[in-house]
N, C-alpha and C positions, 0 to 999 in steps of 0.2 A: 372717572370723568367720561361721560358719553362722547364718542367721536362725532364730529359734525355730520359725517356721512351715514351714521348708523340709521338703518331702516329707511333710508332714502331710496327713491326710485330714480335711476339715471337713464334717460332715454336718448339714444344716439340716432339721429336722422341721417341715413345714408351709409353705405358700406364703402367698398373700395379700400385701398390701402390705408388711407387716412382714418376712415371710420373704424376699421378693425384694429389699427394701432391704438386708437383711443380706447376702444373696448378692452383690449388686453391690458393696457396700463392701468385703467381705472379699476377693473375687476381684480387685478393683482394687488394693487395698493389698498383698495377698499373692499375686502371680502364681505364686510358687514352691509354693503349696499346691494341693491338689486339692479343689474345692468341689462338693458334691453336695447338691441339694435334693430331698427326698422329700415328696410330698403325695398325699393320697387323692383320686381323681377324684370321689368321692361326697360329700365334706365341703365345704360352701360356706364363705364368709367372711362376717363380720358386714357389712362393706361400707357402713357409714354414715359413716365418718370422711372427710368430703368437704371439710375445710378444713385449712389448715396455717399455720404461722408462717414467717418468712423462712428458717428452717433448711432447708426443702425446696428453696428456690432454691440455697442453698449446696450441697446434695446433688447437684442436677442439674448445677450448674456444675463441681463436683468431678469428675463423671463425663464431663464434656465433652459433655453432651446439651443442645442448643439448645432454647429455648422453642418455636421454629417447628417443631421435630420432635415434641416430646411433647405440647404443649398442645392442638393441634387433634385429636390422636388420643385425647385423654382428656376432651374437652368442657370444658377448663379455662378459668377466668377469673382475673383478678387480684383480690387481696385486700389492702386497705390497713389493715384492722383489723376491729373488732367494734363494732356499734352496739347499745347496751343500751336497750331501751324498756320503760317501766313498772315498773322495779325501785324507783322512788322516787315517792312521792306529794307530795313537797315542791314548792312552786310554783317553776317555772323549772328544775327538775331532773328532769323526767319522762323525760328521755333524755340520754344522753351517748355519746361515741365513744371507744373505747380503741384508740389507734393503735399501729402498729409505729413506735417513735421513729426519726427520721431526723436526719441531720446538721443540716439546716436548723432543726430544733426547738431546737438549742442557742442560737439567737438569741432565743428567746422563753420557753424553759422556766424560766429564772431568774426572770423577771417573773411567770410563773404560780405558781411556788413562793412568791414573796414575797407575792402577793395572797392565796393560800390561807392562809398563816400569819396575815396581817392579819385575814382574815375569821374564822379560828378564834378569834382573840382579841377578837372583837366589833366589828370595823370593817366598815362597809357598803361593800365594794369588790367589783368584778367578779372572780369566782373559778371560773367554769364552764370546764372544760378545752377545750371546743370553740372558745372565743374566742381561744385562744393557740397552737394547734398546727396545722400545715399539713395533715397527713393528714385531719383532721376536715373541713377546708374542701374538700379534693379528693373525699372520699367523699360529702359532701353534694351535690356537683355531678356525681356518677357519673363521675369522671375516672379514667383509667388512670394507673398510676405511671410512665409513660414520658414524660418531658418532651421538649420540642423540643431539637434537636441543639445549639442555642446556649446552652441552660441548663446551667450548670456543676456542678449538684448532682444526686446520685442520691437516690432515695427508697426506703426499705426496704419490702418487700412480701412477701406470701405468695401462696397460690393457693386457689381452689376447684376441685374436680375430681371425676370419676366414679371412685370407689375401685376398682371392678372393672376398669376400663380401665387405671388406673395400674398395678395389679398385673400385668395381662396385658402391658402395654408393658415393664415392668421385667423380666418373665420372658423376653421375646424378647431384650432387650438383654443380660441375664445369659448366656443360652445362646449367642446368636450372636456377641456382641462380647467376652465375658469368659470363655468356655469353661466355664461352670457346667454340670454334668451334672444333668439333670432326670429324676427317676424318679417315675412314678405307681404307687404301691403302697398296699395296705391294711396299715397298721402295727397289729400285734396287741399288741405289748408292747415293753418296754425291758429289755435285758440288762445287769446290773451286772458290773463287773470286781472282781478280788480286792481292790483298794485302795479300793473303794467308789464309784469313778467309773462312767461309762457305757462299755460295751464295744461295744454294737451295738443296732440296731433289729431286731426280729423281725417279719416279715410274716406275714399269714394263710396264705400258700401255703408257708411254711417257709423262705423266703429270709431270709438274715441279712445286714444291712448294717452292717459294722463301720466304726469311725472313731476318730480320735485326739481330736477336739474336736467337741462336739455343740451345736447351737443349737436351743433349744426355741421354736418359733413355732407351737405347736399350739393356740393360742387359749385360751379359758377352761378347756379340758380340762387344760392344763398337764401333759402326759403324762410329761415328763422331770422337771420340778422338783417339782411337788406330788405327782406320782405316784411315779415310781421313786426320786427322791432325798428325798422327804418333806420338802422345804424348807417351813417354816411360812409361812402367809399372814398378813400384817399388814392387818387390815381398817380402813377409814376410815368405816364406816357410822355411827359415833357422832356424827360432825360433818357428814358429807355424806349426806343422806337419800335422794337420788335413786337408785333402783335399777331403773328400768324406762324404756322408751321405746316410743312408737308412731310409726311412720314412714310418710309418705304423700307421694310426689313429686307435683307438679302440672306441667302444661304451662307452658312459658315464654311470657310475653306479649311477642311480638315488637314490639309498638307501644310498649312501655315502655323507658326507658333500661336498659342492662345495668349493674347495681349493682357497685361495687367494694368491697363490705363484706358481712360476715356480719351478720345481725340476730339478736339474742337477746331475745325478747319474753316478759316474765313473764306467766304465767297463774296459775290458782288454786293449783296444787300443783307448780309447777316452771316450765319455760320452753320456748319453741319456737324452734328454729333455722330460719332462712330463708337458704338457700345458693343463689346464682344460678350456674347452669351455662349453657353455650351451647345445650344441648339441652332443659333442663328446670329446674325449681326444686326443690331438695331441702328437704323440711320434716320436722321431727320434734319430738315433745313429750317432753322428758325430765322424769320426774315421780317422786314418792315413792308407792310402793304402800301405804304406811301412811296416806296421806291421801286417796287417790282410787283407784277401781278401774280396771282396763284399759278396760272399756266406757265409764266416765265420761270417762276421758282421751281415748279416741278420739272421743267425741261433742264434747268441748270443742275438740279439734284441728279437727274438721270445721267446727264453728261459727266458729272463728278464721279458717279458710281460706275460709269461705263456700262449701263444696262439700257435695253430698249423698252418697248411697251409691254413686255410680258408680265411685269410686276404691277400690282395695283397700288396706287398711292392713296393715302388718307390725308385730307386737309383739315386743319384745326384753326380756330380763331381763339385768341387769348386776350384777356383784359388784365393789364399789369397794374398792381397796386395792392392795397390792403384795406380792411375795414378800420374805421377810426378806433374802435374798441374791440378787443377779442373776447372780452367777458362783459356782457350786458345783462343786467337784471339777474335772472337765474339761468343764463345760457352762455355757452362757450362755443366759439367758432374755431374750426380746424380745417386744414386742407384748402381746397379751392374756395370754399365758402368764407374762409378767413382772408385769403389773398393769394396772389400769384406773382412769382418772380421767375423770369425765364430760366430754363434749366442749365445755364452756363456753368454754374458752380454746384449743381446737383443738391440744392439746399431744401427742396420741398419736404422730404420726410424728416430732415433735420429739424425744421421749424415745427412740424407736427409734434414730434417727440418733445422738443423743448417747451412747446406751449402746454401740452398736457401735463408734463412733469412740473412745470412752474405753477400751474393751476392746482395740482394736487398738493404741492408744497405750501402754497398760499392758504388753502382751505385747512390743511392740517395745522397750520400755525395760528390762523385767525378766524376760521370758520367762513361761512358764506356771507361775508360782510363787506361793507365799503372799505373798511380798513385793509382788507386783503385785496379787494378788487382794484382799487386805484393804483397802487404801486405795481401790481401785476400788469395792468394795461400799459402803463408807462414803459415797463421793462420789455414787453413783447413788441410794442411799437418801435422802440429803440433798436431791437434786434432786426426787425424788418428793414428799418431805415439804414442800419449798419451794413446789412447784406446788400441792399440796393446800391449804396455808395461804392462798395467794392466792385459790383458788377458794372456800374457806370464807369468806374475807372478804367476797365478794359476798353471801353469805347472811346472815352474822352482822351485816353493816352495812346490809342492805336497809332502805329507808324506806317500805315498804308498810304504813304505820301504821294503815290502816283495817281491817287483818286482826288483831284483838287476840287471837284464840284458835286460829287455824288454822295452816296450813303455814308461812307467812311469820313468824308470831310465834314458832313453835317454832324456826325457823332463826335468829332473832335471839337465842335463848336458849342456843344451843350453847356449850360451854366451849371457848374458843380455846386454841391451843397457847401455850407461853411466848413463842415468837417473835411470834405475832400479838398477844399481850397488849402486848408492847413497842411494836409498831407503833401500836396503838390508843392506848396511853398517850401516845406522842409526839404523835400527832395531836390528841387532845382536850385536852392540856395546853398546846398552842401551842409545843411544842418543834420543833427543826429535824429534820424527818422524813428529809430526804436524809442528814443526818449519822448518824441512827439506822440507816438502811439500810446505810450503809457500815460502821458498827460491828458490825452483825449479819452482815455479809458475805453478803448475800442478793441483791445486785444482779445476779448472774449468772443468777438465775432470773427475777426481775422487777425492773426498775430503778426509780429514783426517779420517773421520769415516769409509769410504769404505776401505781405506788401512789398518786401524787397524783391521777391521773385517776379511779381507783376511788373514793377517799374524797371528792374534790371533786365527782365526777360524780353521786353520790347525794345531794349537798347535805347532808352530815353537818357542818353548821355550826350555830352558835346560831340560835335562831328569829329571824325577821326583826324581830320587835318588840323584840328585845334588842340589835340592831345599832345602832351610833352612827356618825355621820360620822367619817371619818378626820381626826385632828388633825395638827398640824405635825410630830409625830414619825413619821408614816407618809409614805413617798415616794409621790407620785401617779404611777401608771402610766398613760401616755398610750395609752388603748385605741384611739383613732382612728389613731394611728401603727401600732399592731400590726395593726389591720384593713387598713390600706393595704399594709403589708408582705406580709401573707398574700394579699391580693387580687392584688398584682403577681406574686407567685410562682405563684399558681394559674393565671394567664393563660398560663403556659408548658406547661400540660397540656391534653389533649384528651379528649373523651368516650371512655369505655371501649371501646365497640364498634368504634371506628375504629382502635384500637391493639392488637387481638388479633393474635398472630403468624399469619402465613400461609406 
């Protein structure tokens, strides 16, 4: 039986990390297709998405690219998760760590869930996530996720990296190893076919680039989807206020340990990322232009970093939301042409990979048909909305209670989705949150550990004055035993800088 992609021409509009990820995945899965990537030599990429989830490791493993090959070329470091600082003013909960859950956490997650439920119902028990989960212990010690050879468990992890260098690395791999054709052209427009799909790209010099399937990776311009196909844009700005960023890298301090976590520090009208690379530290302030001006944001970032005017700042505008359909006619949208969610949970590349893989799976199963397209679009839209709800939860549940009228108070007042209402209701009524997540079928976006970390990490429990000692009906969790277990596990991991691939 002939494969649906046999002898098809796949044309990708736009490079950058998203475009080259799509090129690598498509050429790897469909060697019987002809894959061409077209990009303008004059249009740059946003290039600030410098963190990932474990999905990126899956991507490189799938392509057979070793860490020792790509990480040094891209200034990459390991990432165990995200440390949130200053999102809560509750005593003992001013910071917490959101890990990539690993197999070892199954030994302690149940006790974590039990204690959070006990504390939600008014018992004075330990319920901070960092006390129960191994990645928090490893990140606090600036350890790499590479255990000694005798340790029989793996730890989930992502990466930090230079986005420009990852894009360039993947371009070389796609062209040299996967046979992708790379054209540098100035695209002037998009030509429609009689059936409403895309027939070709038209270049400024008159050249016509035809294709059977088109991938729109043209960034916020969304030339194919919002331009030629007029696919509606679904905005998230009513619940996610942040629409701007100011970016300012700083030199890496070679005397300090190389961190294995991203830091997300709350400021007056948003938050600052701190991303450690081998060559520098990436910093950026993601903020709401409704609550602070660009000049004020830059001044606040400089004060936070304790630097003067010697470093140049780059200002970015962001449109938060997604296209209504990620597969329309014979075209697929990826990257910023598909949508944008602020980088709080570093999901940009995760969604690119998930979108392309789901598209390939759908076509492999049912061809380029409505039977494949309709459930695919529903699945990708649900993924975007699920990630949005988790990010909204950070703001809706923030505990910066000393800000009664400003940005953080406005964030606490947003109207949550029906899904998020059910999560919050389960939490605050003392119900079984893990069971509710299963009932909602949202664990494939963020699982029960992630939701418990967010809600417990902010200290969204009854006030300390209302807590009572646990009675006989509450099982006493032996925290000394958990501490000893995590300590002994952590002894099998070494400092980050000693475990970078060479």
